[in-house]
Backbone as a chain_set.jsonl record, in Angstrom:
{"seq": "MKQLLLTTCTALLLFACNNESSTTPSDSDTLNKTAVVETPKEKEQAWIPVDSATNMKAMEAYATPGEPHKMLAKSAGKWTGEMKMWMFEGSPAYSTTVTSVNNMILGDKFLQAKHNANFDGMPFEGIAVTGYDNASKQYVSSWIDNMSSGFMNMTGDWDEATKSITFTGKQKSMANGLMVTYREVFKFIDDNNQVMEMYGPDPKTGKEYKLMEVTYKRK", "coords": {"N": [[0.827, -1.199, 0.0], [2.123, 1.097, 0.417], [2.899, 1.829, -1.99], [0.852, 3.278, -2.787], [0.194, 4.905, -0.602], [2.332, 5.738, 1.289], [13.11, -3.867, 12.041], [16.328, -6.134, 11.934], [19.071, -7.319, 10.124], [21.802, -9.623, 9.792], [24.801, -9.456, 7.894], [25.645, -11.959, 5.504], [28.338, -14.197, 4.961], [29.875, -14.054, 1.881], [31.155, -15.846, -0.799], [33.083, -15.537, -3.665], [33.714, -17.703, -6.081], [36.351, -19.178, -7.945], [36.566, -21.306, -10.542], [38.95, -23.642, -11.307], [40.427, -25.608, -13.726], [42.276, -28.566, -14.079], [44.27, -30.926, -15.823], [45.035, -34.262, -15.375], [47.109, -36.917, -16.23], [46.108, -40.346, -16.547], [47.121, -43.569, -15.239], [47.245, -45.231, -17.424], [47.624, -43.512, -19.437], [45.599, -42.981, -21.197], [43.242, -41.902, -20.363], [41.898, -38.861, -19.104], [41.512, -36.973, -16.174], [39.485, -34.413, -14.86], [40.007, -31.986, -12.528], [38.233, -29.915, -10.328], [38.834, -27.055, -8.632], [37.888, -25.121, -5.964], [38.372, -21.915, -4.953], [38.308, -19.173, -2.732], [37.925, -15.868, -3.902], [38.223, -13.522, -2.444], [38.147, -12.432, 0.955], [35.328, -11.616, 2.928], [35.286, -8.464, 4.335], [34.114, -7.992, 6.775], [34.587, -10.191, 8.282], [37.136, -10.198, 9.204], [39.181, -10.882, 11.905], [38.775, -9.28, 15.107], [39.895, -7.892, 18.215], [38.427, -8.583, 21.441], [37.906, -6.318, 23.03], [37.847, -4.204, 21.207], [35.728, -5.057, 19.647], [33.608, -4.997, 21.506], [33.483, -2.261, 22.065], [32.706, -1.287, 19.589], [30.184, -2.475, 19.339], [28.796, -1.215, 21.396], [28.794, 1.419, 20.467], [27.281, 1.077, 18.17], [24.801, 0.487, 19.199], [24.02, 2.696, 20.629], [21.875, 5.43, 20.936], [21.993, 8.468, 19.044], [22.393, 11.899, 17.948], [20.798, 11.884, 15.521], [18.757, 10.106, 16.276], [17.607, 11.474, 18.373], [16.528, 13.561, 16.961], [14.544, 12.237, 15.49], [12.933, 11.516, 17.627], [11.59, 13.819, 18.237], [9.321, 13.731, 16.776], [7.524, 12.198, 18.114], [4.24, 11.597, 19.381], [0.84, 12.721, 18.759], [-0.671, 13.092, 15.587], [-2.345, 14.767, 12.872], [-3.155, 14.307, 9.458], [-3.439, 15.693, 6.211], [-4.152, 14.154, 3.342], [-3.241, 13.783, -0.058], [-3.669, 12.132, -3.135], [-2.576, 11.02, -6.317], [-3.484, 9.29, -9.188], [-2.199, 9.223, -11.608], [0.031, 11.336, -13.511], [-1.28, 14.56, -13.583], [-3.876, 13.772, -13.03], [-7.07, 14.037, -11.279], [-6.95, 14.912, -7.819], [-7.19, 12.646, -5.103], [-8.52, 12.962, -1.921], [-8.083, 12.627, 1.606], [-8.262, 12.152, 5.202], [-5.729, 11.54, 7.598], [-4.812, 9.966, 10.631], [-2.215, 9.851, 13.01], [-0.219, 8.091, 15.34], [2.659, 8.418, 17.072], [5.5, 6.837, 18.458], [8.538, 6.429, 20.294], [10.516, 3.525, 20.315], [12.066, 0.492, 21.624], [14.328, 1.218, 23.319], [14.499, 3.913, 22.607], [15.442, 3.97, 19.998], [14.089, 3.681, 17.612], [11.496, 5.135, 15.659], [8.183, 4.528, 15.831], [5.365, 4.691, 13.882], [1.945, 4.709, 13.813], [-0.597, 4.6, 11.543], [-3.869, 5.638, 10.593], [-6.68, 5.624, 8.449], [-9.365, 6.308, 6.124], [-10.644, 4.964, 3.208], [-12.914, 5.608, 1.022], [-14.849, 4.28, 2.596], [-13.422, 2.023, 3.284], [-11.489, 0.833, 5.881], [-8.208, 1.813, 6.758], [-5.015, 0.759, 7.849], [-1.709, 1.39, 8.774], [1.772, 0.843, 9.445], [4.716, 2.453, 10.165], [8.196, 2.18, 10.637], [10.943, 3.921, 11.623], [14.405, 4.592, 11.664], [17.876, 5.251, 12.577], [20.76, 4.068, 11.239], [23.64, 3.428, 12.84], [25.927, 2.261, 11.83], [25.858, 2.216, 8.967], [25.429, 4.868, 8.607], [23.04, 5.994, 7.735], [19.563, 6.85, 7.395], [16.895, 4.619, 8.031], [13.969, 2.914, 6.924], [10.89, 1.201, 7.291], [7.863, -0.212, 6.09], [4.533, -1.391, 6.597], [1.164, -2.519, 5.906], [-2.458, -2.932, 6.086], [-3.484, -3.364, 3.596], [-1.846, -4.682, 1.907], [0.625, -7.301, 1.363], [3.291, -7.162, 1.671], [6.577, -5.816, 2.529], [7.821, -2.483, 2.56], [10.917, -1.296, 2.196], [13.276, 1.209, 2.861], [16.074, 3.44, 2.432], [17.779, 6.41, 3.531], [19.079, 9.816, 3.37], [20.027, 12.677, 5.299], [19.305, 16.053, 4.624], [20.601, 18.981, 5.378], [20.174, 21.566, 4.481], [17.555, 21.664, 3.492], [16.183, 20.59, 5.573], [15.277, 17.897, 5.576], [14.649, 14.383, 4.917], [15.591, 12.259, 2.373], [14.357, 9.408, 1.128], [14.955, 6.311, -0.569], [13.833, 3.405, -2.299], [13.049, 0.035, -3.382], [10.421, -1.942, -4.775], [8.467, -4.78, -5.634], [6.284, -4.685, -8.39], [2.832, -5.169, -8.066], [1.356, -5.732, -10.25], [2.904, -6.562, -12.533], [5.155, -7.805, -11.548], [7.667, -6.667, -11.771], [10.558, -4.849, -10.592], [10.168, -1.798, -8.932], [11.14, 1.547, -8.51], [10.934, 3.765, -5.793], [10.622, 6.999, -4.313], [10.879, 8.936, -1.433], [10.276, 11.956, 0.197], [10.745, 13.446, 3.194], [9.829, 16.13, 4.973], [10.84, 18.213, 7.58], [9.291, 20.651, 8.791], [8.845, 22.256, 11.111], [8.68, 21.787, 14.706], [6.022, 21.138, 14.879], [4.907, 20.763, 12.404], [4.949, 18.869, 9.45], [5.829, 17.472, 6.252], [5.193, 14.973, 3.939], [6.249, 13.599, 0.932], [5.652, 11.471, -1.775], [7.099, 9.726, -4.449], [6.899, 8.119, -7.616], [6.872, 5.855, -10.503], [5.044, 7.047, -13.277], [2.067, 5.481, -14.27], [1.347, 5.614, -16.913], [3.393, 6.776, -18.463], [5.804, 6.036, -17.307], [7.6, 7.814, -16.264], [8.946, 9.579, -13.433], [6.708, 10.815, -10.989], [4.836, 12.862, -8.671], [3.056, 11.025, -6.512], [1.79, 11.098, -4.125], [0.988, 13.199, -1.301], [1.312, 14.228, 1.999], [0.287, 16.366, 4.466], [1.222, 17.04, 7.629], [0.073, 17.875, 10.911], [0.72, 18.58, 14.267], [-1.296, 17.338, 16.898]], "CA": [[0.0, 0.0, 0.0], [2.972, 2.269, 0.384], [2.936, 2.263, -3.375], [-0.211, 4.268, -2.921], [0.268, 5.832, 0.497], [3.313, 5.681, 2.214], [13.332, -3.209, 10.852], [17.767, -5.898, 11.648], [19.618, -8.593, 9.677], [23.263, -9.661, 9.783], [25.309, -9.804, 6.565], [26.166, -13.309, 5.362], [29.621, -14.304, 4.279], [29.713, -14.437, 0.486], [32.39, -16.218, -1.476], [33.088, -15.61, -5.121], [34.62, -18.819, -6.329], [36.928, -19.294, -9.269], [36.768, -22.702, -10.879], [40.146, -23.878, -12.085], [40.482, -26.979, -14.217], [43.602, -29.108, -14.385], [44.187, -32.247, -16.411], [46.052, -35.164, -14.852], [47.088, -38.176, -16.983], [45.899, -41.572, -15.793], [48.231, -44.507, -15.332], [47.27, -45.83, -18.756], [47.824, -42.412, -20.378], [44.516, -42.957, -22.181], [42.116, -41.169, -19.79], [42.213, -37.644, -18.355], [40.55, -36.585, -15.151], [39.449, -32.964, -14.651], [39.788, -31.628, -11.127], [37.718, -28.561, -10.132], [39.275, -26.544, -7.341], [37.19, -23.898, -5.586], [39.153, -21.065, -4.063], [37.671, -17.86, -2.573], [38.67, -14.734, -4.459], [38.538, -12.566, -1.391], [37.386, -12.611, 2.183], [34.472, -10.502, 3.318], [36.044, -7.717, 5.332], [33.461, -8.051, 8.087], [35.013, -11.383, 9.01], [38.496, -10.065, 9.696], [39.091, -10.952, 13.375], [39.124, -8.13, 15.939], [39.969, -8.277, 19.622], [37.151, -8.467, 22.148], [37.699, -4.951, 23.51], [37.444, -3.408, 20.046], [34.399, -5.515, 19.269], [32.653, -4.503, 22.487], [33.353, -0.825, 21.872], [31.928, -1.091, 18.364], [28.807, -2.863, 19.628], [28.2, -0.166, 22.213], [28.555, 2.572, 19.596], [26.22, 0.716, 17.24], [23.525, 0.418, 19.914], [23.757, 3.92, 21.386], [21.194, 6.497, 20.174], [22.728, 9.718, 18.914], [21.617, 13.071, 17.549], [19.726, 11.552, 14.568], [17.649, 9.475, 16.994], [16.943, 12.544, 19.122], [15.733, 14.306, 15.991], [13.351, 11.439, 15.235], [12.104, 11.514, 18.831], [10.761, 15.018, 18.252], [8.062, 13.444, 16.074], [6.629, 11.422, 18.966], [3.0, 12.287, 19.705], [-0.316, 12.486, 17.891], [-0.678, 13.974, 14.429], [-3.372, 14.61, 11.843], [-2.579, 14.581, 8.163], [-4.297, 15.863, 5.042], [-3.506, 13.38, 2.299], [-3.671, 13.886, -1.453], [-3.072, 11.097, -3.97], [-2.826, 11.139, -7.749], [-3.319, 7.993, -9.839], [-1.204, 9.446, -12.652], [0.342, 12.749, -13.674], [-2.374, 15.371, -14.092], [-5.197, 13.262, -12.652], [-7.649, 14.717, -10.12], [-6.431, 14.426, -6.545], [-8.085, 12.023, -4.126], [-8.144, 13.509, -0.621], [-8.629, 12.016, 2.817], [-7.578, 12.552, 6.435], [-4.972, 10.482, 8.27], [-4.383, 10.209, 12.005], [-0.992, 9.105, 13.297], [0.278, 8.07, 16.719], [4.084, 8.112, 16.965], [6.184, 6.532, 19.713], [9.883, 5.876, 20.225], [10.515, 2.158, 20.843], [13.335, -0.257, 21.716], [15.392, 2.051, 23.864], [14.531, 5.195, 21.887], [16.235, 3.838, 18.77], [13.242, 3.672, 16.43], [10.214, 5.833, 15.73], [7.082, 3.742, 15.285], [4.21, 5.542, 13.567], [0.76, 3.944, 13.438], [-1.472, 5.47, 10.765], [-5.231, 5.184, 10.328], [-7.413, 6.462, 7.506], [-10.531, 5.668, 5.531], [-10.676, 5.146, 1.768], [-14.236, 5.29, 0.496], [-15.493, 3.288, 3.451], [-12.508, 0.943, 3.649], [-10.533, 1.263, 6.9], [-6.804, 1.598, 6.441], [-4.049, 0.789, 8.941], [-0.338, 1.23, 8.323], [2.795, 1.051, 10.473], [6.051, 2.795, 9.688], [9.265, 2.179, 11.635], [12.069, 4.679, 11.091], [15.555, 4.668, 12.559], [19.146, 5.684, 11.996], [21.745, 2.998, 11.368], [24.924, 4.016, 13.202], [27.003, 1.665, 11.042], [25.794, 2.682, 7.584], [25.259, 6.322, 8.63], [21.861, 6.33, 6.951], [18.248, 6.606, 7.967], [16.258, 3.414, 7.497], [12.523, 2.958, 7.101], [10.151, 0.013, 6.866], [6.425, 0.073, 6.097], [3.571, -2.458, 6.35], [-0.21, -2.062, 6.107], [-3.477, -3.969, 5.964], [-3.931, -3.475, 2.222], [-0.813, -5.36, 1.131], [1.243, -8.411, 2.086], [4.741, -7.011, 1.599], [7.269, -4.739, 3.227], [8.532, -1.468, 1.781], [12.121, -0.915, 2.928], [13.953, 2.33, 2.217], [17.183, 4.084, 3.131], [17.809, 7.816, 3.15], [20.09, 10.733, 3.911], [19.545, 13.954, 5.799], [19.739, 17.26, 3.93], [20.499, 20.058, 6.356], [19.676, 22.788, 3.83], [16.095, 21.605, 3.345], [15.63, 19.956, 6.771], [14.48, 16.775, 5.081], [15.279, 13.098, 4.613], [15.144, 11.683, 1.105], [14.458, 7.952, 1.142], [14.718, 5.585, -1.818], [13.657, 1.967, -2.117], [12.459, -0.708, -4.492], [9.393, -2.909, -4.424], [7.915, -5.437, -6.815], [4.958, -4.277, -8.826], [1.832, -6.226, -7.904], [0.732, -5.975, -11.547], [3.729, -7.314, -13.476], [6.266, -8.467, -10.875], [8.928, -5.977, -11.992], [10.987, -3.986, -9.505], [9.829, -0.396, -9.142], [11.847, 2.44, -7.599], [10.136, 4.824, -5.186], [11.379, 8.024, -3.594], [10.076, 9.639, -0.428], [10.916, 13.13, 0.796], [10.064, 13.786, 4.443], [10.287, 17.464, 5.35], [10.579, 18.612, 8.956], [9.096, 22.1, 8.71], [9.182, 22.658, 12.475], [8.306, 20.726, 15.642], [4.59, 20.861, 14.82], [4.469, 20.642, 11.018], [5.774, 18.011, 8.603], [5.261, 17.158, 4.94], [5.742, 13.794, 3.297], [5.959, 13.496, -0.499], [6.018, 10.163, -2.326], [7.26, 9.758, -5.897], [7.026, 6.824, -8.261], [6.701, 5.93, -11.95], [3.708, 7.272, -13.823], [1.615, 4.247, -14.925], [1.16, 5.82, -18.345], [4.635, 7.132, -19.154], [6.971, 5.482, -16.638], [8.394, 8.887, -15.695], [8.654, 9.841, -12.027], [5.767, 11.888, -10.674], [4.415, 12.859, -7.264], [1.819, 10.262, -6.4], [1.114, 11.34, -2.847], [1.509, 14.226, -0.405], [0.605, 14.293, 3.274], [0.684, 17.5, 5.303], [0.943, 16.665, 9.01], [0.089, 18.87, 11.97], [0.633, 17.955, 15.582], [-2.538, 17.599, 17.617]], "C": [[0.862, 1.249, 0.0], [3.231, 2.703, -1.04], [1.906, 3.348, -3.587], [-0.12, 5.289, -1.819], [1.695, 6.346, 0.716], [2.332, 5.609, 3.389], [14.59, -3.62, 10.783], [18.285, -7.238, 11.157], [21.126, -8.502, 9.622], [23.75, -10.11, 8.415], [25.9, -11.2, 6.57], [27.484, -13.277, 4.61], [29.409, -14.828, 2.876], [31.076, -14.755, -0.089], [32.178, -16.195, -2.968], [34.145, -16.641, -5.481], [35.073, -18.86, -7.777], [37.222, -20.76, -9.542], [37.99, -22.847, -11.771], [40.183, -25.339, -12.477], [41.921, -27.362, -14.476], [43.444, -30.518, -14.883], [45.348, -33.098, -15.927], [45.997, -36.474, -15.6], [46.839, -39.345, -16.058], [47.099, -42.481, -15.99], [48.365, -45.093, -16.719], [47.556, -44.808, -19.838], [46.745, -42.335, -21.45], [43.317, -42.173, -21.699], [42.627, -39.947, -19.045], [41.109, -37.367, -17.353], [40.653, -35.082, -14.935], [39.101, -32.671, -13.208], [39.335, -30.182, -11.044], [38.06, -28.11, -8.734], [38.579, -25.23, -7.072], [38.028, -23.123, -4.592], [38.479, -19.714, -3.947], [38.541, -16.759, -3.154], [39.116, -13.775, -3.368], [37.677, -12.851, -0.184], [36.532, -11.375, 2.429], [35.137, -9.777, 4.477], [35.425, -7.786, 6.718], [33.957, -9.217, 8.929], [36.488, -11.344, 9.391], [38.446, -10.014, 11.215], [39.484, -9.636, 14.037], [39.151, -8.594, 17.385], [38.665, -7.942, 20.323], [36.876, -7.046, 22.616], [37.226, -4.046, 22.374], [36.032, -3.757, 19.618], [33.328, -4.974, 20.215], [32.419, -3.007, 22.331], [32.503, -0.518, 20.647], [30.458, -1.423, 18.588], [28.095, -1.784, 20.43], [27.873, 1.068, 21.36], [27.383, 2.313, 18.656], [24.85, 0.802, 17.905], [23.142, 1.708, 20.622], [23.067, 4.976, 20.527], [22.019, 7.778, 20.164], [21.811, 10.859, 18.505], [20.531, 12.752, 16.515], [18.513, 10.923, 15.242], [16.877, 10.505, 17.822], [16.056, 13.379, 18.19], [14.447, 13.552, 15.67], [12.391, 11.486, 16.417], [11.211, 12.751, 18.922], [9.408, 14.796, 17.576], [7.109, 12.602, 16.91], [5.402, 12.255, 19.322], [1.898, 11.948, 18.723], [-0.367, 13.548, 16.801], [-1.924, 13.733, 13.582], [-2.754, 15.011, 10.512], [-3.634, 14.73, 7.078], [-3.57, 15.222, 3.863], [-4.124, 13.661, 0.93], [-2.937, 12.82, -2.256], [-3.492, 11.322, -5.416], [-2.547, 9.791, -8.412], [-2.296, 8.057, -10.965], [-1.001, 10.934, -12.802], [-0.84, 13.492, -14.291], [-3.758, 14.887, -13.73], [-5.754, 14.064, -11.484], [-7.124, 14.092, -8.829], [-7.533, 13.77, -5.727], [-7.611, 12.48, -2.752], [-8.811, 12.744, 0.515], [-7.809, 12.494, 4.004], [-6.922, 11.34, 7.083], [-4.712, 10.899, 9.707], [-3.189, 9.31, 12.299], [-0.636, 9.221, 14.773], [1.717, 7.57, 16.66], [4.686, 7.885, 18.35], [7.599, 6.043, 19.432], [9.874, 4.517, 20.922], [11.933, 1.598, 20.907], [14.496, 0.632, 22.144], [15.586, 3.354, 23.114], [15.399, 5.146, 20.63], [15.387, 3.959, 17.513], [11.945, 4.437, 16.694], [9.159, 4.96, 15.049], [5.873, 4.642, 15.106], [3.061, 4.667, 13.095], [-0.243, 4.891, 12.797], [-2.839, 4.814, 10.566], [-5.914, 6.167, 9.399], [-8.61, 5.682, 6.998], [-10.56, 6.001, 4.048], [-12.017, 4.667, 1.229], [-14.909, 4.161, 1.28], [-14.606, 2.13, 3.86], [-11.514, 1.453, 4.69], [-9.109, 0.894, 6.498], [-5.955, 1.701, 7.7], [-2.664, 0.564, 8.362], [0.631, 1.526, 9.449], [4.127, 1.336, 9.798], [7.024, 2.752, 10.859], [10.483, 2.843, 10.994], [13.178, 4.75, 12.121], [16.758, 5.239, 11.856], [20.164, 4.614, 12.303], [23.117, 3.621, 11.631], [26.083, 3.465, 12.383], [27.019, 2.201, 9.614], [25.698, 4.201, 7.476], [24.111, 6.77, 7.733], [20.602, 6.116, 7.771], [17.646, 5.386, 7.279], [14.776, 3.469, 7.826], [11.899, 1.677, 6.577], [8.666, 0.284, 7.049], [5.628, -1.192, 5.827], [2.17, -1.894, 6.552], [-1.184, -3.189, 5.822], [-4.004, -4.137, 4.545], [-2.875, -4.101, 1.31], [-0.214, -6.471, 1.977], [2.765, -8.311, 2.085], [5.256, -5.883, 2.458], [7.804, -3.746, 2.197], [9.702, -1.011, 2.641], [12.865, 0.159, 2.15], [15.123, 2.81, 3.068], [17.273, 5.527, 2.659], [18.88, 8.613, 3.862], [19.441, 12.055, 4.296], [20.14, 15.093, 4.976], [19.518, 18.437, 4.864], [19.883, 21.312, 5.744], [18.158, 22.819, 3.752], [15.401, 20.984, 4.558], [14.74, 18.764, 6.38], [15.333, 15.523, 4.927], [14.712, 12.62, 3.289], [15.431, 10.189, 1.136], [14.29, 7.409, -0.277], [14.606, 4.102, -1.504], [13.011, 1.351, -3.33], [11.421, -1.686, -3.961], [8.847, -3.523, -5.714], [6.525, -4.91, -7.115], [3.998, -5.443, -8.665], [1.215, -6.608, -9.246], [1.577, -6.862, -12.455], [4.957, -7.972, -12.858], [7.615, -7.805, -11.075], [9.269, -5.082, -10.804], [10.737, -2.523, -9.869], [10.549, 0.443, -8.084], [10.909, 3.535, -7.108], [11.06, 5.783, -4.432], [10.43, 8.763, -2.652], [10.884, 10.795, 0.145], [10.109, 13.523, 2.021], [10.665, 15.083, 4.957], [9.869, 17.798, 6.779], [10.489, 20.137, 8.987], [9.447, 22.753, 10.048], [8.681, 21.549, 13.392], [6.839, 20.324, 15.537], [4.041, 20.674, 13.405], [5.465, 19.824, 10.205], [5.058, 17.77, 7.279], [5.969, 15.93, 4.386], [5.296, 13.749, 1.842], [6.468, 12.151, -1.002], [6.032, 10.244, -3.839], [7.444, 8.34, -6.44], [6.812, 6.96, -9.753], [5.248, 6.14, -12.358], [3.264, 6.011, -14.569], [1.419, 4.381, -16.42], [2.477, 6.03, -19.087], [5.884, 6.49, -18.551], [7.868, 6.532, -16.017], [7.982, 9.134, -14.242], [7.664, 10.997, -11.893], [5.4, 11.795, -9.202], [3.07, 12.176, -7.158], [1.081, 10.515, -5.098], [1.798, 12.473, -2.089], [0.649, 14.226, 0.854], [1.161, 15.456, 4.072], [0.242, 17.201, 6.733], [0.983, 17.882, 9.932], [-0.064, 18.156, 13.296], [-0.684, 18.32, 16.259], [-2.266, 18.371, 18.899]], "O": [[0.403, 2.33, -0.368], [3.721, 3.806, -1.283], [2.058, 4.219, -4.443], [-0.343, 6.47, -2.082], [2.053, 7.421, 0.235], [2.756, 5.538, 4.543], [15.298, -3.286, 9.833], [17.939, -8.252, 11.764], [21.676, -7.418, 9.425], [23.188, -11.035, 7.83], [26.577, -11.59, 7.522], [27.706, -12.435, 3.74], [28.841, -15.903, 2.683], [32.037, -14.014, 0.115], [31.212, -16.762, -3.479], [35.331, -16.454, -5.207], [34.299, -18.616, -8.703], [38.031, -21.379, -8.851], [38.063, -22.257, -12.848], [39.989, -26.215, -11.634], [42.694, -26.579, -15.026], [42.567, -31.244, -14.414], [46.508, -32.707, -16.052], [44.944, -37.11, -15.622], [47.298, -39.348, -14.916], [47.981, -42.201, -16.801], [49.47, -45.419, -17.153], [47.714, -45.158, -21.007], [46.94, -41.704, -22.489], [42.457, -41.804, -22.499], [43.686, -40.001, -18.42], [39.924, -37.51, -17.654], [41.75, -34.533, -14.838], [38.039, -33.057, -12.72], [39.973, -29.303, -11.624], [37.624, -28.717, -7.756], [38.673, -24.309, -7.882], [38.352, -23.623, -3.515], [38.103, -19.14, -4.969], [39.75, -16.724, -2.925], [40.244, -13.282, -3.375], [36.604, -13.443, -0.296], [36.951, -10.246, 2.176], [35.506, -10.392, 5.478], [36.125, -7.654, 7.722], [33.771, -9.233, 10.146], [37.035, -12.346, 9.852], [37.734, -9.177, 11.77], [40.409, -8.959, 13.589], [38.502, -9.579, 17.738], [37.891, -7.11, 19.848], [35.725, -6.608, 22.602], [36.323, -3.228, 22.553], [35.238, -2.883, 19.27], [32.264, -4.543, 19.771], [31.288, -2.537, 22.451], [31.681, 0.399, 20.664], [29.581, -0.725, 18.08], [26.93, -1.476, 20.175], [26.815, 1.679, 21.512], [26.59, 3.212, 18.378], [23.859, 1.146, 17.261], [22.042, 1.805, 21.165], [23.609, 5.38, 19.499], [22.661, 8.124, 21.155], [20.596, 10.79, 18.696], [19.433, 13.298, 16.614], [17.376, 11.168, 14.838], [15.656, 10.422, 17.955], [14.982, 13.839, 18.578], [13.377, 14.157, 15.588], [11.174, 11.496, 16.231], [10.19, 12.73, 19.61], [8.469, 15.568, 17.775], [5.996, 12.317, 16.469], [5.503, 13.463, 19.538], [2.013, 11.0, 17.946], [-0.141, 14.733, 17.049], [-2.485, 12.638, 13.576], [-1.938, 15.93, 10.442], [-4.607, 13.976, 7.039], [-2.511, 15.687, 3.442], [-5.341, 13.763, 0.78], [-1.734, 12.622, -2.085], [-4.61, 11.755, -5.698], [-1.478, 9.214, -8.212], [-1.609, 7.075, -11.247], [-1.785, 11.721, -12.271], [-1.34, 13.128, -15.355], [-4.741, 15.535, -14.091], [-4.991, 14.71, -10.765], [-6.885, 12.886, -8.765], [-8.658, 14.265, -5.662], [-6.421, 12.394, -2.451], [-9.946, 12.28, 0.398], [-6.788, 13.16, 3.836], [-7.495, 10.251, 7.111], [-4.421, 12.066, 9.971], [-3.156, 8.15, 11.887], [-0.734, 10.29, 15.374], [1.97, 6.437, 16.25], [4.421, 8.636, 19.289], [7.836, 5.331, 18.456], [9.292, 4.373, 21.997], [12.867, 2.151, 20.327], [15.495, 0.777, 21.44], [16.707, 3.848, 22.998], [16.011, 6.142, 20.245], [15.907, 4.304, 16.452], [11.381, 4.393, 17.788], [9.236, 4.691, 13.85], [5.411, 5.278, 16.054], [3.183, 3.962, 12.093], [-0.686, 5.859, 13.417], [-2.944, 3.6, 10.393], [-5.757, 7.381, 9.531], [-8.837, 4.539, 7.394], [-10.509, 7.17, 3.666], [-12.224, 3.474, 1.01], [-15.46, 3.222, 0.705], [-15.0, 1.327, 4.706], [-10.773, 2.399, 4.423], [-8.85, -0.189, 5.973], [-6.14, 2.603, 8.516], [-2.462, -0.343, 7.554], [0.353, 2.36, 10.31], [4.601, 0.56, 8.968], [6.712, 3.231, 11.949], [10.986, 2.392, 9.965], [12.922, 4.945, 13.309], [16.687, 5.656, 10.701], [20.412, 4.285, 13.463], [23.689, 4.264, 10.752], [27.114, 4.125, 12.25], [28.069, 2.594, 9.108], [25.864, 4.761, 6.392], [24.2, 7.795, 7.057], [20.572, 5.317, 8.708], [17.867, 5.156, 6.089], [14.373, 3.997, 8.863], [12.32, 1.136, 5.555], [8.251, 0.919, 8.019], [5.981, -1.98, 4.949], [1.991, -0.914, 7.274], [-0.791, -4.266, 5.373], [-4.882, -4.967, 4.31], [-2.997, -4.053, 0.086], [-0.507, -6.576, 3.168], [3.453, -9.263, 2.455], [4.494, -5.105, 3.034], [8.191, -4.133, 1.094], [9.503, -0.407, 3.695], [13.063, 0.042, 0.941], [15.146, 2.605, 4.281], [16.895, 5.843, 1.531], [19.5, 8.152, 4.821], [18.452, 12.487, 3.704], [21.332, 15.093, 4.67], [18.382, 18.841, 5.111], [19.151, 22.037, 6.417], [17.543, 23.871, 3.923], [14.177, 20.863, 4.577], [13.594, 18.662, 6.815], [16.558, 15.587, 4.823], [13.496, 12.581, 3.104], [16.584, 9.76, 1.165], [13.563, 7.986, -1.086], [15.216, 3.609, -0.556], [12.49, 2.05, -4.199], [11.533, -2.19, -2.844], [8.777, -2.861, -6.749], [5.704, -4.715, -6.219], [4.299, -6.566, -9.07], [0.621, -7.678, -9.376], [1.063, -7.794, -13.075], [5.723, -8.63, -13.562], [8.624, -8.325, -10.597], [8.378, -4.613, -10.096], [11.057, -2.078, -10.971], [10.564, 0.089, -6.905], [10.186, 4.151, -7.891], [12.14, 5.403, -3.979], [9.328, 9.156, -3.033], [12.04, 10.624, 0.53], [8.939, 13.889, 1.914], [11.837, 15.143, 5.327], [8.699, 17.682, 7.141], [11.492, 20.823, 9.185], [10.249, 23.686, 10.103], [8.296, 20.482, 12.915], [6.451, 19.276, 16.053], [2.844, 20.452, 13.229], [6.672, 20.058, 10.265], [3.833, 17.854, 7.199], [7.198, 15.863, 4.369], [4.105, 13.85, 1.55], [7.587, 11.746, -0.688], [5.098, 10.765, -4.449], [8.062, 7.486, -5.804], [6.591, 8.069, -10.238], [4.343, 5.486, -11.842], [4.005, 5.515, -15.417], [1.333, 3.378, -17.127], [2.661, 5.53, -20.197], [6.916, 6.408, -19.217], [8.812, 6.186, -15.307], [6.827, 8.927, -13.868], [7.765, 12.01, -12.585], [5.628, 10.769, -8.562], [2.064, 12.683, -7.653], [-0.1, 10.195, -4.969], [3.005, 12.687, -2.208], [-0.58, 14.225, 0.783], [2.363, 15.527, 4.325], [-0.952, 17.117, 7.019], [1.802, 18.786, 9.765], [-0.876, 17.241, 13.433], [-1.13, 19.466, 16.199], [-3.197, 18.683, 19.641]]}, "num_chains": 1, "name": "protein.A"}
């Protein structure tokens, strides 16, 4: 549903293997056997051993909320949003009202936002979880709702000049199974006003267009 509206895993060790063939004569000199030797091209850097003290210090830094988390915490509370959606570029806007309840969770590391709305008599529920990954130095966002069966995962960067986070992510199209790129711009106007803009491909032309805008005000 985040296609229409608008969170930890550990990296696995990957080996790129190079197959080398060698020919060894048999005792009768009439048959050759081909031996395939698998050797890793390179080791994943994450698996280079570190001492326990260094590892513990890194874990503590990874788990400690910082200034980005404090910024997210300012959005905790109750909000109302005026939503506009466009089915394609130039189409009439569909409008509705959204209510959101935001709370910091898991040791003030993530902002959980529960959204409720009504679409022509159909109740809508959606949950967004937003955080800041201390390792990747990026904001991360995940979205689920009652009108879809998938997750929308996005990563983004803070722009100090515009006081906004621009997220990007991919999701499979429910219509044709192809991967579709989406872009979300979340603007922090002030402590009581926010604007979220969602962009995606126009279903007619494939060009990016603004498919949704939500103007939030704190209750």
